[in-house]
N, C-alpha and C positions, 0 to 999 in steps of 0.2 A: 880879455879873453874869457875869464871866468864869468864875468857879468853877462857876456853874450851867450855862453853855454847855459847859464841859469835861465836866461830869458827863453831860449829855445826849448828847454825842458818844461818850463811853465806853459808855453804855448801848446806843447804836445799833450800834456796832461789835461789842459782845458778842452782840447779838441776831442779827447777820447769819447765822451758821452755822445757827441754828434756822429762819430764814426761807428759806434757800437751797433750791431745788428739788432733787430726787434726781438731777439731771443730774451733780452732782459725784461721786455714788456710782457713776454708770453709766459713768464713763470707761474702766473696764477691760473693759466688755462692749459691743462695737460695736452689737449689736442694740438694746440699750436706748437708745443715743444716737439711733439712727434712729427708733425707735418712739415717742420722746417727742413727735415732731411728725407722724409718719407712721403708716400702718397695715400696712405690709409690709416685712420685711427679707429680702433675698435673699442667697444665698451669694456670696462673692467669686469672681472669675474664678480659675481656668478652670471653676469649678463652677456658674456662674450658669445658670438655666434659659433656654430659648429665648424670644425676644421675644414670640411669640404666647401662650405660657403665662403670662408675666408680665402681659401685657395682659388676659388672660382672668381671672386671679385678682384683679387690681386692680379689674376691673369688678365681680366678685362682691362684694368687700369694700365697694365704693361702694354697690351696691344694698342690701346688708345694713344698712349704716349709715343709709341713707335710710329703711329700715323700722324703725329703732330698735334694731337689733342691731349695735352698734359693736364690731368685733372687731379685735384686733391679732395679726398672724401673723409668726412668725420661723421661717425655714427655715435650718437649719444643716447644711452638707454636710461640713465638715472642722473640725478643732480650731482652725484659723486663723481661723474665723468667730467664735470665742468669746472672743477677747482673753485676759483674765487668768484665765478659768475653764475651761480645756480639760479639766479632770478631770471635768466634768459631761457630756462628750460621749456617754457611754453611759447616762446617766440623764436621760431627757427630762423627767420630772416634777420632779426637783430643779432642773433648769435653768428650767423653767416657774415654779417657786416663786420663784427668784432674780429672774427677769425681771419677774415680777408685782410683787415688792417694789420693784424699781427704778423701775417705772412708776407706782407708787401714790403720788400726791401729791394729797391731798384727793379722790381718786377711787377707784373700784373697777373697774379695767380688765378686760375680757375678753381673756384671753391664750391663744393657741394656739401651741405650738412643734412643729415637724416635723423630726425628726432621722432618720438612717438606722436608729437603734435603735428608733424608734417615735414616738408622739405623747404630748404632755403638755399640761396647761392648767389654767386657774383661772377661776372665775366664768363658766363656760360654760352654766350652766343645770342643772336637776335631772336632765334626761334625757341629759346629755352622755356619760355612760359607755356606755350602750347605743348611742347614735348613732355614737360613734367606734369601736365594737367592729369588729374585722376590717380596719380600714384600716391598711395597712402600706406604707411607701414601697418601690417596686420596687428590688430589690437591684441595685447596679451602674448605676443610671440617673442618678446624680448629681442635679444641680439640677432636671432635668426631672422625675425621679421624685418629688422632694420637692414640687414645685409641683402635680403631678397629685394627690398624696395630700392636699395642703392644700385643693385645690378640692373634692375629695370630702368632706372633713371639714367645710368651710364649708357645703356643700349640705345635709349631714345635720344639722348644728347648727342652721341657720336653720329647717329643716323641723321639728325637734323643738321649736323655740321658737315655732312658729306664724307665722313670718315667712319662708316658703320663698324661696330664691333658686335659680333653675335652674342646674344644673351644665353648663358648656359642653362641647361635643362633644370638644374637645381633651383634656379630663380623662379621658374614657372610652376614649381610644386610637383615636378615629376621625378625628382631625385629623393634620396633618403632623407636629407635634411632640407631640401629645397621647398617643400610645401608643408602642409600640416602633417605632422608625424602620424603614421597610420597605426593607431593603438587599438583598432577594432579587432574583434575576433572573426575568424573566417566564417562565412555564411554556412559552409559545410558543417562546421562545429556547432553553430547556433541552431541550425535546423536539424542536423543529423542526430544530435544527442537525444532530443525528445522522441524522435522517431525510433531510435534504438531502444529507448526505455519502454516505449509502448510495445515494440516487438517482443522485448524480453518478458514483459508482463503477460502478453498474450501467450507466449510460449509456456510460461509457468502455469497459467490457467489451463491451457490445453493439456499439459502434463498431469495436472491434478485431476482434470476431468477423465483422462484416460485411466488414471490410477483408480478413481472411484468406480468406473465401469468395470475394470478388471476385478475389483474387489466384489462387486455385485455378482458378476459371472461366476466367480469362485464360490460365493455363498450359495448361488442357485444350484451349482453342481453338487455341492455338499448336501443340500436339502434333497436333491433328486436321488442321490445314492442312499440316503437314509430311508427314503420312501420305498425304495426297492427292497 
């Protein structure tokens, strides 16, 4: 009886590696650890996107999932977001292949990756190529640019799949953090200040002129009185 029990325990221990989920393989890749249970991975600070962009993208992914298009998105802003595979930073498709493999445990996940170098993905549908054509993260926009590109990609992919999800305004640049942040000064200030300065200068000059004329008139009056 003891021999049989020992044999059963040995078999169970031997089988554990085969039964273990791919989480063990994902330890070197932060995105895979997060996406095992979630649908979005955002860059680490200081490259994380603005809160409203995160909320908008998460909302899109939730809507897409409810319509049957379950998508997992990883946004990578720097090599520090990639753990043990920084060499794939300039190759979005190879990174997408690796991430898909890490997330595939008796499933076939839809995976989209967005890097400064471009987009990559797997299991996104037959029309994914044309749908993603032309989408490029805005250079120098960091996590905000990656999130906006991801939203545009999700919008096009869901539309191509027949389960369209509207793209929020912030992804098109019409929201506070959805486009290039407007750091310009109001045209009224730009053009109004010089005009105001010119007007003030003219006013000062006119006042001085009137003062000079008044002085001359007073002097003339004094001279006239003396002559009398």
